[in-house]
PDB file of the backbone (N, CA, C, O) and the ligand in Angstrom, with CONECT records:
HET     ZN  A 101       1
ATOM      1  N   MET A   1     102.993  87.557 113.428  1.00  0.00           N
ATOM      2  CA  MET A   1     103.664  87.278 114.709  1.00  0.00           C
ATOM      3  C   MET A   1     103.240  88.333 115.728  1.00  0.00           C
ATOM      4  O   MET A   1     103.119  89.515 115.405  1.00  0.00           O
ATOM      5  N   GLN A   2     103.021  87.889 116.949  1.00  0.00           N
ATOM      6  CA  GLN A   2     102.598  88.823 118.001  1.00  0.00           C
ATOM      7  C   GLN A   2     103.736  89.755 118.405  1.00  0.00           C
ATOM      8  O   GLN A   2     104.903  89.365 118.409  1.00  0.00           O
ATOM      9  N   CYS A   3     103.373  91.004 118.749  1.00  0.00           N
ATOM     10  CA  CYS A   3     104.384  91.974 119.163  1.00  0.00           C
ATOM     11  C   CYS A   3     105.176  91.468 120.366  1.00  0.00           C
ATOM     12  O   CYS A   3     106.386  91.678 120.442  1.00  0.00           O
ATOM     13  N   SER A   4     104.500  90.800 121.309  1.00  0.00           N
ATOM     14  CA  SER A   4     105.208  90.357 122.509  1.00  0.00           C
ATOM     15  C   SER A   4     106.294  89.330 122.143  1.00  0.00           C
ATOM     16  O   SER A   4     107.388  89.341 122.708  1.00  0.00           O
ATOM     17  N   ARG A   5     105.972  88.444 121.187  1.00  0.00           N
ATOM     18  CA  ARG A   5     106.984  87.456 120.761  1.00  0.00           C
ATOM     19  C   ARG A   5     108.127  88.153 120.047  1.00  0.00           C
ATOM     20  O   ARG A   5     109.294  87.801 120.219  1.00  0.00           O
ATOM     21  N   VAL A   6     107.771  89.157 119.235  1.00  0.00           N
ATOM     22  CA  VAL A   6     108.805  89.885 118.507  1.00  0.00           C
ATOM     23  C   VAL A   6     109.763  90.540 119.485  1.00  0.00           C
ATOM     24  O   VAL A   6     110.980  90.509 119.298  1.00  0.00           O
ATOM     25  N   ARG A   7     109.197  91.140 120.540  1.00  0.00           N
ATOM     26  CA  ARG A   7     110.062  91.866 121.482  1.00  0.00           C
ATOM     27  C   ARG A   7     110.933  90.918 122.297  1.00  0.00           C
ATOM     28  O   ARG A   7     112.088  91.229 122.587  1.00  0.00           O
ATOM     29  N   THR A   8     110.390  89.773 122.663  1.00  0.00           N
ATOM     30  CA  THR A   8     111.213  88.776 123.350  1.00  0.00           C
ATOM     31  C   THR A   8     112.397  88.383 122.471  1.00  0.00           C
ATOM     32  O   THR A   8     113.532  88.286 122.939  1.00  0.00           O
ATOM     33  N   ALA A   9     112.111  88.159 121.189  1.00  0.00           N
ATOM     34  CA  ALA A   9     113.160  87.738 120.265  1.00  0.00           C
ATOM     35  C   ALA A   9     114.155  88.869 120.028  1.00  0.00           C
ATOM     36  O   ALA A   9     115.358  88.628 119.936  1.00  0.00           O
ATOM     37  N   LEU A  10     113.658  90.107 119.928  1.00  0.00           N
ATOM     38  CA  LEU A  10     114.561  91.243 119.718  1.00  0.00           C
ATOM     39  C   LEU A  10     115.512  91.394 120.892  1.00  0.00           C
ATOM     40  O   LEU A  10     116.701  91.665 120.721  1.00  0.00           O
ATOM     41  N   SER A  11     114.967  91.213 122.085  1.00  0.00           N
ATOM     42  CA  SER A  11     115.799  91.347 123.267  1.00  0.00           C
ATOM     43  C   SER A  11     116.872  90.268 123.297  1.00  0.00           C
ATOM     44  O   SER A  11     118.009  90.530 123.687  1.00  0.00           O
ATOM     45  N   ALA A  12     116.513  89.053 122.885  1.00  0.00           N
ATOM     46  CA  ALA A  12     117.497  87.979 122.799  1.00  0.00           C
ATOM     47  C   ALA A  12     118.568  88.334 121.765  1.00  0.00           C
ATOM     48  O   ALA A  12     119.758  88.112 121.988  1.00  0.00           O
ATOM     49  N   ARG A  13     118.125  88.889 120.626  1.00  0.00           N
ATOM     50  CA  ARG A  13     119.085  89.233 119.578  1.00  0.00           C
ATOM     51  C   ARG A  13     120.056  90.313 120.066  1.00  0.00           C
ATOM     52  O   ARG A  13     121.249  90.266 119.763  1.00  0.00           O
ATOM     53  N   LEU A  14     119.532  91.290 120.826  1.00  0.00           N
ATOM     54  CA  LEU A  14     120.397  92.346 121.363  1.00  0.00           C
ATOM     55  C   LEU A  14     121.440  91.763 122.313  1.00  0.00           C
ATOM     56  O   LEU A  14     122.580  92.225 122.369  1.00  0.00           O
ATOM     57  N   ASP A  15     121.025  90.737 123.058  1.00  0.00           N
ATOM     58  CA  ASP A  15     121.944  90.118 124.017  1.00  0.00           C
ATOM     59  C   ASP A  15     122.891  89.139 123.352  1.00  0.00           C
ATOM     60  O   ASP A  15     123.759  88.563 124.008  1.00  0.00           O
ATOM     61  N   GLY A  16     122.725  88.949 122.047  1.00  0.00           N
ATOM     62  CA  GLY A  16     123.558  87.981 121.349  1.00  0.00           C
ATOM     63  C   GLY A  16     123.155  86.557 121.647  1.00  0.00           C
ATOM     64  O   GLY A  16     123.937  85.626 121.459  1.00  0.00           O
ATOM     65  N   GLU A  17     121.892  86.386 122.125  1.00  0.00           N
ATOM     66  CA  GLU A  17     121.415  85.031 122.408  1.00  0.00           C
ATOM     67  C   GLU A  17     120.693  84.468 121.191  1.00  0.00           C
ATOM     68  O   GLU A  17     120.419  85.171 120.219  1.00  0.00           O
ATOM     69  N   GLN A  18     120.392  83.164 121.281  1.00  0.00           N
ATOM     70  CA  GLN A  18     119.665  82.512 120.187  1.00  0.00           C
ATOM     71  C   GLN A  18     118.236  83.013 120.144  1.00  0.00           C
ATOM     72  O   GLN A  18     117.628  83.288 121.178  1.00  0.00           O
ATOM     73  N   LEU A  19     117.706  83.127 118.935  1.00  0.00           N
ATOM     74  CA  LEU A  19     116.310  83.512 118.787  1.00  0.00           C
ATOM     75  C   LEU A  19     115.421  82.364 119.248  1.00  0.00           C
ATOM     76  O   LEU A  19     115.792  81.197 119.120  1.00  0.00           O
ATOM     77  N   PRO A  20     114.232  82.699 119.791  1.00  0.00           N
ATOM     78  CA  PRO A  20     113.299  81.637 120.198  1.00  0.00           C
ATOM     79  C   PRO A  20     112.945  80.758 118.999  1.00  0.00           C
ATOM     80  O   PRO A  20     113.042  81.195 117.853  1.00  0.00           O
ATOM     81  N   PRO A  21     112.533  79.507 119.273  1.00  0.00           N
ATOM     82  CA  PRO A  21     112.192  78.578 118.180  1.00  0.00           C
ATOM     83  C   PRO A  21     111.129  79.168 117.264  1.00  0.00           C
ATOM     84  O   PRO A  21     110.157  79.761 117.731  1.00  0.00           O
ATOM     85  N   GLY A  22     111.314  79.005 115.975  1.00  0.00           N
ATOM     86  CA  GLY A  22     110.318  79.473 115.021  1.00  0.00           C
ATOM     87  C   GLY A  22     110.471  80.926 114.639  1.00  0.00           C
ATOM     88  O   GLY A  22     109.740  81.418 113.780  1.00  0.00           O
ATOM     89  N   VAL A  23     111.422  81.635 115.271  1.00  0.00           N
ATOM     90  CA  VAL A  23     111.634  83.042 114.941  1.00  0.00           C
ATOM     91  C   VAL A  23     112.945  83.175 114.184  1.00  0.00           C
ATOM     92  O   VAL A  23     113.966  82.621 114.593  1.00  0.00           O
ATOM     93  N   THR A  24     112.913  83.902 113.094  1.00  0.00           N
ATOM     94  CA  THR A  24     114.132  84.123 112.321  1.00  0.00           C
ATOM     95  C   THR A  24     114.404  85.617 112.217  1.00  0.00           C
ATOM     96  O   THR A  24     113.506  86.434 112.422  1.00  0.00           O
ATOM     97  N   ASP A  25     115.632  85.966 111.902  1.00  0.00           N
ATOM     98  CA  ASP A  25     115.985  87.363 111.684  1.00  0.00           C
ATOM     99  C   ASP A  25     115.084  88.001 110.628  1.00  0.00           C
ATOM    100  O   ASP A  25     114.627  89.135 110.769  1.00  0.00           O
ATOM    101  N   GLY A  26     114.848  87.235 109.572  1.00  0.00           N
ATOM    102  CA  GLY A  26     114.020  87.756 108.484  1.00  0.00           C
ATOM    103  C   GLY A  26     112.614  88.100 108.952  1.00  0.00           C
ATOM    104  O   GLY A  26     112.065  89.136 108.579  1.00  0.00           O
ATOM    105  N   ARG A  27     112.029  87.219 109.778  1.00  0.00           N
ATOM    106  CA  ARG A  27     110.672  87.476 110.263  1.00  0.00           C
ATOM    107  C   ARG A  27     110.668  88.673 111.210  1.00  0.00           C
ATOM    108  O   ARG A  27     109.737  89.479 111.196  1.00  0.00           O
ATOM    109  N   LEU A  28     111.711  88.787 112.033  1.00  0.00           N
ATOM    110  CA  LEU A  28     111.802  89.935 112.937  1.00  0.00           C
ATOM    111  C   LEU A  28     111.869  91.235 112.139  1.00  0.00           C
ATOM    112  O   LEU A  28     111.145  92.190 112.417  1.00  0.00           O
ATOM    113  N   ASP A  29     112.756  91.250 111.138  1.00  0.00           N
ATOM    114  CA  ASP A  29     112.923  92.470 110.358  1.00  0.00           C
ATOM    115  C   ASP A  29     111.661  92.801 109.580  1.00  0.00           C
ATOM    116  O   ASP A  29     111.320  93.971 109.404  1.00  0.00           O
ATOM    117  N   ALA A  30     110.972  91.772 109.115  1.00  0.00           N
ATOM    118  CA  ALA A  30     109.729  92.017 108.388  1.00  0.00           C
ATOM    119  C   ALA A  30     108.692  92.627 109.328  1.00  0.00           C
ATOM    120  O   ALA A  30     107.957  93.534 108.938  1.00  0.00           O
ATOM    121  N   HIS A  31     108.630  92.128 110.571  1.00  0.00           N
ATOM    122  CA  HIS A  31     107.682  92.683 111.528  1.00  0.00           C
ATOM    123  C   HIS A  31     108.054  94.129 111.862  1.00  0.00           C
ATOM    124  O   HIS A  31     107.185  94.998 111.939  1.00  0.00           O
ATOM    125  N   LEU A  32     109.348  94.379 112.059  1.00  0.00           N
ATOM    126  CA  LEU A  32     109.794  95.737 112.374  1.00  0.00           C
ATOM    127  C   LEU A  32     109.447  96.708 111.249  1.00  0.00           C
ATOM    128  O   LEU A  32     109.084  97.859 111.490  1.00  0.00           O
ATOM    129  N   ALA A  33     109.564  96.222 110.024  1.00  0.00           N
ATOM    130  CA  ALA A  33     109.269  97.089 108.888  1.00  0.00           C
ATOM    131  C   ALA A  33     107.797  97.472 108.870  1.00  0.00           C
ATOM    132  O   ALA A  33     107.425  98.535 108.373  1.00  0.00           O
ATOM    133  N   ALA A  34     106.954  96.581 109.424  1.00  0.00           N
ATOM    134  CA  ALA A  34     105.512  96.814 109.343  1.00  0.00           C
ATOM    135  C   ALA A  34     104.944  97.401 110.625  1.00  0.00           C
ATOM    136  O   ALA A  34     103.827  97.919 110.611  1.00  0.00           O
ATOM    137  N   CYS A  35     105.677  97.339 111.734  1.00  0.00           N
ATOM    138  CA  CYS A  35     105.104  97.701 113.034  1.00  0.00           C
ATOM    139  C   CYS A  35     105.917  98.828 113.671  1.00  0.00           C
ATOM    140  O   CYS A  35     107.026  98.605 114.158  1.00  0.00           O
ATOM    141  N   ALA A  36     105.362 100.025 113.663  1.00  0.00           N
ATOM    142  CA  ALA A  36     106.091 101.186 114.193  1.00  0.00           C
ATOM    143  C   ALA A  36     106.318 101.051 115.689  1.00  0.00           C
ATOM    144  O   ALA A  36     107.344 101.497 116.202  1.00  0.00           O
ATOM    145  N   ASP A  37     105.373 100.441 116.397  1.00  0.00           N
ATOM    146  CA  ASP A  37     105.519 100.285 117.854  1.00  0.00           C
ATOM    147  C   ASP A  37     106.759  99.463 118.184  1.00  0.00           C
ATOM    148  O   ASP A  37     107.554  99.838 119.046  1.00  0.00           O
ATOM    149  N   CYS A  38     106.914  98.344 117.493  1.00  0.00           N
ATOM    150  CA  CYS A  38     108.048  97.477 117.781  1.00  0.00           C
ATOM    151  C   CYS A  38     109.353  98.124 117.315  1.00  0.00           C
ATOM    152  O   CYS A  38     110.411  97.916 117.908  1.00  0.00           O
ATOM    153  N   ARG A  39     109.255  98.915 116.239  1.00  0.00           N
ATOM    154  CA  ARG A  39     110.457  99.612 115.775  1.00  0.00           C
ATOM    155  C   ARG A  39     110.934 100.568 116.877  1.00  0.00           C
ATOM    156  O   ARG A  39     112.123 100.629 117.190  1.00  0.00           O
ATOM    157  N   ARG A  40     109.986 101.310 117.457  1.00  0.00           N
ATOM    158  CA  ARG A  40     110.345 102.251 118.518  1.00  0.00           C
ATOM    159  C   ARG A  40     110.895 101.488 119.733  1.00  0.00           C
ATOM    160  O   ARG A  40     111.895 101.876 120.336  1.00  0.00           O
ATOM    161  N   TRP A  41     110.204 100.387 120.068  1.00  0.00           N
ATOM    162  CA  TRP A  41     110.641  99.576 121.210  1.00  0.00           C
ATOM    163  C   TRP A  41     112.065  99.092 120.997  1.00  0.00           C
ATOM    164  O   TRP A  41     112.890  99.119 121.910  1.00  0.00           O
ATOM    165  N   SER A  42     112.342  98.644 119.769  1.00  0.00           N
ATOM    166  CA  SER A  42     113.655  98.102 119.457  1.00  0.00           C
ATOM    167  C   SER A  42     114.736  99.173 119.580  1.00  0.00           C
ATOM    168  O   SER A  42     115.835  98.906 120.064  1.00  0.00           O
ATOM    169  N   GLU A  43     114.409 100.398 119.135  1.00  0.00           N
ATOM    170  CA  GLU A  43     115.394 101.488 119.260  1.00  0.00           C
ATOM    171  C   GLU A  43     115.670 101.801 120.717  1.00  0.00           C
ATOM    172  O   GLU A  43     116.816 102.007 121.114  1.00  0.00           O
ATOM    173  N   GLN A  44     114.595 101.835 121.519  1.00  0.00           N
ATOM    174  CA  GLN A  44     114.783 102.140 122.943  1.00  0.00           C
ATOM    175  C   GLN A  44     115.568 101.034 123.637  1.00  0.00           C
ATOM    176  O   GLN A  44     116.438 101.305 124.465  1.00  0.00           O
ATOM    177  N   ALA A  45     115.257  99.792 123.296  1.00  0.00           N
ATOM    178  CA  ALA A  45     115.972  98.672 123.919  1.00  0.00           C
ATOM    179  C   ALA A  45     117.449  98.725 123.563  1.00  0.00           C
ATOM    180  O   ALA A  45     118.305  98.457 124.407  1.00  0.00           O
ATOM    181  N   ALA A  46     117.752  99.073 122.308  1.00  0.00           N
ATOM    182  CA  ALA A  46     119.158  99.143 121.891  1.00  0.00           C
ATOM    183  C   ALA A  46     119.868 100.273 122.616  1.00  0.00           C
ATOM    184  O   ALA A  46     121.023 100.131 123.017  1.00  0.00           O
ATOM    185  N   ARG A  47     119.175 101.403 122.786  1.00  0.00           N
ATOM    186  CA  ARG A  47     119.797 102.531 123.482  1.00  0.00           C
ATOM    187  C   ARG A  47     120.059 102.169 124.941  1.00  0.00           C
ATOM    188  O   ARG A  47     121.125 102.463 125.482  1.00  0.00           O
ATOM    189  N   LEU A  48     119.073 101.527 125.572  1.00  0.00           N
ATOM    190  CA  LEU A  48     119.209 101.118 126.968  1.00  0.00           C
ATOM    191  C   LEU A  48     120.392 100.158 127.120  1.00  0.00           C
ATOM    192  O   LEU A  48     121.173 100.246 128.068  1.00  0.00           O
ATOM    193  N   ARG A  49     120.497  99.236 126.150  1.00  0.00           N
ATOM    194  CA  ARG A  49     121.579  98.257 126.191  1.00  0.00           C
ATOM    195  C   ARG A  49     122.936  98.953 126.132  1.00  0.00           C
ATOM    196  O   ARG A  49     123.871  98.581 126.841  1.00  0.00           O
ATOM    197  N   ARG A  50     123.029  99.986 125.259  1.00  0.00           N
ATOM    198  CA  ARG A  50     124.295 100.724 125.162  1.00  0.00           C
ATOM    199  C   ARG A  50     124.602 101.434 126.469  1.00  0.00           C
ATOM    200  O   ARG A  50     125.745 101.431 126.925  1.00  0.00           O
ATOM    201  N   LEU A  51     123.574 102.052 127.083  1.00  0.00           N
ATOM    202  CA  LEU A  51     123.788 102.787 128.328  1.00  0.00           C
ATOM    203  C   LEU A  51     124.240 101.853 129.438  1.00  0.00           C
ATOM    204  O   LEU A  51     125.177 102.169 130.172  1.00  0.00           O
ATOM    205  N   THR A  52     123.580 100.701 129.569  1.00  0.00           N
ATOM    206  CA  THR A  52     123.949  99.811 130.669  1.00  0.00           C
ATOM    207  C   THR A  52     125.334  99.229 130.447  1.00  0.00           C
ATOM    208  O   THR A  52     126.076  99.029 131.409  1.00  0.00           O
ATOM    209  N   SER A  53     125.702  98.952 129.194  1.00  0.00           N
ATOM    210  CA  SER A  53     127.038  98.401 128.992  1.00  0.00           C
ATOM    211  C   SER A  53     128.083  99.489 129.222  1.00  0.00           C
ATOM    212  O   SER A  53     129.178  99.195 129.703  1.00  0.00           O
ATOM    213  N   ALA A  54     127.766 100.736 128.888  1.00  0.00           N
ATOM    214  CA  ALA A  54     128.700 101.834 129.161  1.00  0.00           C
ATOM    215  C   ALA A  54     128.863 102.007 130.666  1.00  0.00           C
ATOM    216  O   ALA A  54     129.971 102.239 131.150  1.00  0.00           O
ATOM    217  N   ALA A  55     127.754 101.895 131.411  1.00  0.00           N
ATOM    218  CA  ALA A  55     127.817 102.046 132.869  1.00  0.00           C
ATOM    219  C   ALA A  55     128.635 100.919 133.472  1.00  0.00           C
ATOM    220  O   ALA A  55     129.408 101.133 134.405  1.00  0.00           O
ATOM    221  N   ARG A  56     128.459  99.702 132.929  1.00  0.00           N
ATOM    222  CA  ARG A  56     129.214  98.573 133.469  1.00  0.00           C
ATOM    223  C   ARG A  56     130.712  98.767 133.218  1.00  0.00           C
ATOM    224  O   ARG A  56     131.541  98.489 134.084  1.00  0.00           O
ATOM    225  N   GLU A  57     131.043  99.251 132.007  1.00  0.00           N
ATOM    226  CA  GLU A  57     132.455  99.482 131.707  1.00  0.00           C
ATOM    227  C   GLU A  57     133.037 100.553 132.610  1.00  0.00           C
ATOM    228  O   GLU A  57     134.172 100.429 133.070  1.00  0.00           O
ATOM    229  N   ALA A  58     132.261 101.617 132.872  1.00  0.00           N
ATOM    230  CA  ALA A  58     132.741 102.684 133.746  1.00  0.00           C
ATOM    231  C   ALA A  58     132.957 102.144 135.151  1.00  0.00           C
ATOM    232  O   ALA A  58     133.938 102.498 135.805  1.00  0.00           O
ATOM    233  N   ALA A  59     132.057 101.295 135.620  1.00  0.00           N
ATOM    234  CA  ALA A  59     132.181 100.722 136.960  1.00  0.00           C
ATOM    235  C   ALA A  59     133.416  99.836 137.039  1.00  0.00           C
ATOM    236  O   ALA A  59     134.128  99.839 138.042  1.00  0.00           O
ATOM    237  N   GLU A  60     133.667  99.073 135.969  1.00  0.00           N
ATOM    238  CA  GLU A  60     134.850  98.215 135.972  1.00  0.00           C
ATOM    239  C   GLU A  60     136.119  99.055 135.907  1.00  0.00           C
ATOM    240  O   GLU A  60     137.128  98.711 136.523  1.00  0.00           O
ATOM    241  N   ALA A  61     136.071 100.153 135.162  1.00  0.00           N
ATOM    242  CA  ALA A  61     137.259 101.002 135.026  1.00  0.00           C
ATOM    243  C   ALA A  61     137.632 101.624 136.365  1.00  0.00           C
ATOM    244  O   ALA A  61     138.814 101.802 136.663  1.00  0.00           O
ATOM    245  N   THR A  62     136.617 101.960 137.183  1.00  0.00           N
ATOM    246  CA  THR A  62     136.904 102.583 138.473  1.00  0.00           C
ATOM    247  C   THR A  62     136.940 101.541 139.591  1.00  0.00           C
ATOM    248  O   THR A  62     137.169 101.879 140.753  1.00  0.00           O
ATOM    249  N   ASP A  63     136.712 100.262 139.232  1.00  0.00           N
ATOM    250  CA  ASP A  63     136.838  99.168 140.192  1.00  0.00           C
ATOM    251  C   ASP A  63     135.959  99.376 141.422  1.00  0.00           C
ATOM    252  O   ASP A  63     136.433  99.308 142.555  1.00  0.00           O
ATOM    253  N   LEU A  64     134.684  99.629 141.185  1.00  0.00           N
ATOM    254  CA  LEU A  64     133.767  99.883 142.293  1.00  0.00           C
ATOM    255  C   LEU A  64     133.517  98.625 143.128  1.00  0.00           C
ATOM    256  O   LEU A  64     133.088  98.712 144.279  1.00  0.00           O
ATOM    257  N   SER A  65     133.788  97.459 142.539  1.00  0.00           N
ATOM    258  CA  SER A  65     133.446  96.230 143.242  1.00  0.00           C
ATOM    259  C   SER A  65     134.424  95.955 144.374  1.00  0.00           C
ATOM    260  O   SER A  65     134.103  95.207 145.297  1.00  0.00           O
ATOM    261  N   ALA A  66     135.624  96.553 144.319  1.00  0.00           N
ATOM    262  CA  ALA A  66     136.615  96.299 145.366  1.00  0.00           C
ATOM    263  C   ALA A  66     137.118  97.628 145.930  1.00  0.00           C
ATOM    264  O   ALA A  66     138.199  98.086 145.560  1.00  0.00           O
ATOM    265  N   PRO A  67     136.355  98.241 146.809  1.00  0.00           N
ATOM    266  CA  PRO A  67     136.749  99.544 147.338  1.00  0.00           C
ATOM    267  C   PRO A  67     137.985  99.429 148.218  1.00  0.00           C
ATOM    268  O   PRO A  67     138.026  98.613 149.139  1.00  0.00           O
ATOM    269  N   ASP A  68     138.997 100.253 147.930  1.00  0.00           N
ATOM    270  CA  ASP A  68     140.162 100.248 148.811  1.00  0.00           C
ATOM    271  C   ASP A  68     140.428 101.669 149.319  1.00  0.00           C
ATOM    272  O   ASP A  68     141.525 101.999 149.770  1.00  0.00           O
ATOM    273  N   ASP A  69     139.389 102.489 149.228  1.00  0.00           N
ATOM    274  CA  ASP A  69     139.478 103.854 149.709  1.00  0.00           C
ATOM    275  C   ASP A  69     139.290 103.839 151.227  1.00  0.00           C
ATOM    276  O   ASP A  69     138.264 103.355 151.705  1.00  0.00           O
ATOM    277  N   PRO A  70     140.259 104.358 152.003  1.00  0.00           N
ATOM    278  CA  PRO A  70     140.159 104.309 153.472  1.00  0.00           C
ATOM    279  C   PRO A  70     138.881 104.987 153.974  1.00  0.00           C
ATOM    280  O   PRO A  70     138.270 104.517 154.934  1.00  0.00           O
ATOM    281  N   ALA A  71     138.476 106.081 153.336  1.00  0.00           N
ATOM    282  CA  ALA A  71     137.267 106.766 153.774  1.00  0.00           C
ATOM    283  C   ALA A  71     136.056 105.855 153.611  1.00  0.00           C
ATOM    284  O   ALA A  71     135.155 105.833 154.450  1.00  0.00           O
ATOM    285  N   LEU A  72     136.055 105.110 152.519  1.00  0.00           N
ATOM    286  CA  LEU A  72     134.935 104.207 152.271  1.00  0.00           C
ATOM    287  C   LEU A  72     134.972 103.050 153.263  1.00  0.00           C
ATOM    288  O   LEU A  72     133.932 102.618 153.761  1.00  0.00           O
ATOM    289  N   ASP A  73     136.177 102.548 153.549  1.00  0.00           N
ATOM    290  CA  ASP A  73     136.308 101.483 154.544  1.00  0.00           C
ATOM    291  C   ASP A  73     135.755 101.937 155.889  1.00  0.00           C
ATOM    292  O   ASP A  73     135.033 101.199 156.560  1.00  0.00           O
ATOM    293  N   GLY A  74     136.111 103.184 156.278  1.00  0.00           N
ATOM    294  CA  GLY A  74     135.631 103.717 157.546  1.00  0.00           C
ATOM    295  C   GLY A  74     134.121 103.806 157.568  1.00  0.00           C
ATOM    296  O   GLY A  74     133.475 103.486 158.566  1.00  0.00           O
ATOM    297  N   LEU A  75     133.573 104.245 156.457  1.00  0.00           N
ATOM    298  CA  LEU A  75     132.121 104.387 156.376  1.00  0.00           C
ATOM    299  C   LEU A  75     131.451 103.023 156.484  1.00  0.00           C
ATOM    300  O   LEU A  75     130.454 102.862 157.189  1.00  0.00           O
ATOM    301  N   LEU A  76     132.009 102.042 155.777  1.00  0.00           N
ATOM    302  CA  LEU A  76     131.428 100.700 155.823  1.00  0.00           C
ATOM    303  C   LEU A  76     131.527 100.128 157.232  1.00  0.00           C
ATOM    304  O   LEU A  76     130.598  99.479 157.712  1.00  0.00           O
ATOM    305  N   GLY A  77     132.658 100.371 157.893  1.00  0.00           N
ATOM    306  CA  GLY A  77     132.844  99.876 159.253  1.00  0.00           C
ATOM    307  C   GLY A  77     131.846 100.513 160.201  1.00  0.00           C
ATOM    308  O   GLY A  77     131.299  99.848 161.081  1.00  0.00           O
ATOM    309  N   ARG A  78     131.608 101.820 160.016  1.00  0.00           N
ATOM    310  CA  ARG A  78     130.662 102.512 160.882  1.00  0.00           C
ATOM    311  C   ARG A  78     129.258 101.952 160.666  1.00  0.00           C
ATOM    312  O   ARG A  78     128.500 101.752 161.615  1.00  0.00           O
ATOM    313  N   LEU A  79     128.931 101.704 159.404  1.00  0.00           N
ATOM    314  CA  LEU A  79     127.606 101.155 159.089  1.00  0.00           C
ATOM    315  C   LEU A  79     127.426  99.803 159.768  1.00  0.00           C
ATOM    316  O   LEU A  79     126.368  99.512 160.324  1.00  0.00           O
ATOM    317  N   ARG A  80     128.468  98.982 159.716  1.00  0.00           N
ATOM    318  CA  ARG A  80     128.373  97.656 160.323  1.00  0.00           C
ATOM    319  C   ARG A  80     128.227  97.756 161.849  1.00  0.00           C
ATOM    320  O   ARG A  80     127.446  97.018 162.450  1.00  0.00           O
ATOM    321  N   ARG A  81     128.992  98.681 162.477  1.00  0.00           N
ATOM    322  CA  ARG A  81     128.907  98.844 163.933  1.00  0.00           C
ATOM    323  C   ARG A  81     127.518  99.301 164.353  1.00  0.00           C
ATOM    324  O   ARG A  81     126.937  98.794 165.313  1.00  0.00           O
ATOM    325  N   ASP A  82     126.995 100.285 163.596  1.00  0.00           N
ATOM    326  CA  ASP A  82     125.688 100.830 163.970  1.00  0.00           C
ATOM    327  C   ASP A  82     124.576  99.808 163.767  1.00  0.00           C
ATOM    328  O   ASP A  82     123.544  99.862 164.435  1.00  0.00           O
ATOM    329  N   GLY A  83     124.789  98.899 162.862  1.00  0.00           N
ATOM    330  CA  GLY A  83     123.771  97.892 162.583  1.00  0.00           C
ATOM    331  C   GLY A  83     122.615  98.480 161.798  1.00  0.00           C
ATOM    332  O   GLY A  83     122.472  99.698 161.692  1.00  0.00           O
ATOM    333  N   ALA A  84     121.815  97.625 161.266  1.00  0.00           N
ATOM    334  CA  ALA A  84     120.653  98.079 160.521  1.00  0.00           C
ATOM    335  C   ALA A  84     119.567  98.498 161.485  1.00  0.00           C
ATOM    336  O   ALA A  84     119.458  97.928 162.571  1.00  0.00           O
ATOM    337  N   PRO A  85     118.755  99.485 161.117  1.00  0.00           N
ATOM    338  CA  PRO A  85     117.688  99.909 162.003  1.00  0.00           C
ATOM    339  C   PRO A  85     116.725  98.747 162.297  1.00  0.00           C
ATOM    340  O   PRO A  85     116.336  98.000 161.399  1.00  0.00           O
ATOM    341  N   GLY A  86     116.363  98.621 163.542  1.00  0.00           N
ATOM    342  CA  GLY A  86     115.353  97.614 163.875  1.00  0.00           C
ATOM    343  C   GLY A  86     115.910  96.214 163.921  1.00  0.00           C
ATOM    344  O   GLY A  86     115.154  95.255 163.767  1.00  0.00           O
ATOM    345  N   ASP A  87     117.235  96.052 164.131  1.00  0.00           N
ATOM    346  CA  ASP A  87     117.757  94.694 164.186  1.00  0.00           C
ATOM    347  C   ASP A  87     117.914  94.204 165.633  1.00  0.00           C
ATOM    348  O   ASP A  87     118.637  93.241 165.889  1.00  0.00           O
ATOM    349  N   GLY A  88     117.249  94.858 166.557  1.00  0.00           N
ATOM    350  CA  GLY A  88     117.226  94.383 167.936  1.00  0.00           C
ATOM    351  C   GLY A  88     118.557  94.566 168.632  1.00  0.00           C
ATOM    352  O   GLY A  88     119.069  93.629 169.246  1.00  0.00           O
ATOM    353  N   ARG A  89     119.135  95.775 168.544  1.00  0.00           N
ATOM    354  CA  ARG A  89     120.424  96.035 169.162  1.00  0.00           C
ATOM    355  C   ARG A  89     120.322  95.904 170.683  1.00  0.00           C
ATOM    356  O   ARG A  89     119.352  96.372 171.278  1.00  0.00           O
ATOM    357  N   GLN A  90     121.310  95.274 171.313  1.00  0.00           N
ATOM    358  CA  GLN A  90     121.325  95.105 172.762  1.00  0.00           C
ATOM    359  C   GLN A  90     121.702  96.420 173.445  1.00  0.00           C
ATOM    360  O   GLN A  90     122.474  97.203 172.892  1.00  0.00           O
ATOM    361  N   VAL A  91     121.171  96.668 174.631  1.00  0.00           N
ATOM    362  CA  VAL A  91     121.506  97.881 175.376  1.00  0.00           C
ATOM    363  C   VAL A  91     122.636  97.572 176.337  1.00  0.00           C
ATOM    364  O   VAL A  91     123.082  98.455 177.071  1.00  0.00           O
TER     365      VAL A  91
HETATM  366 ZN    ZN A 101     104.880  94.822 116.702  1.00  0.00          ZN2+
END
């Protein structure tokens, strides 16, 4: 099995998605046992997955999606008033 197919399937497995057609857990593990490159890739992908899910949980815990901080509201309002650079502000 090609390394690229193995990595696509590994990434699906990490996401809890279905493996691509023709790929089984057994074949993936057999390839990992024989291919140090994919083993390393798989470890890095798993670590990255843990980091991003930890970051998402932290963001949800602090509720970054719905800012209700007055200072932040003021900043956002100022940004909107000033407009984006180069948007043809009227004089
Ligand atoms: Zn490989």
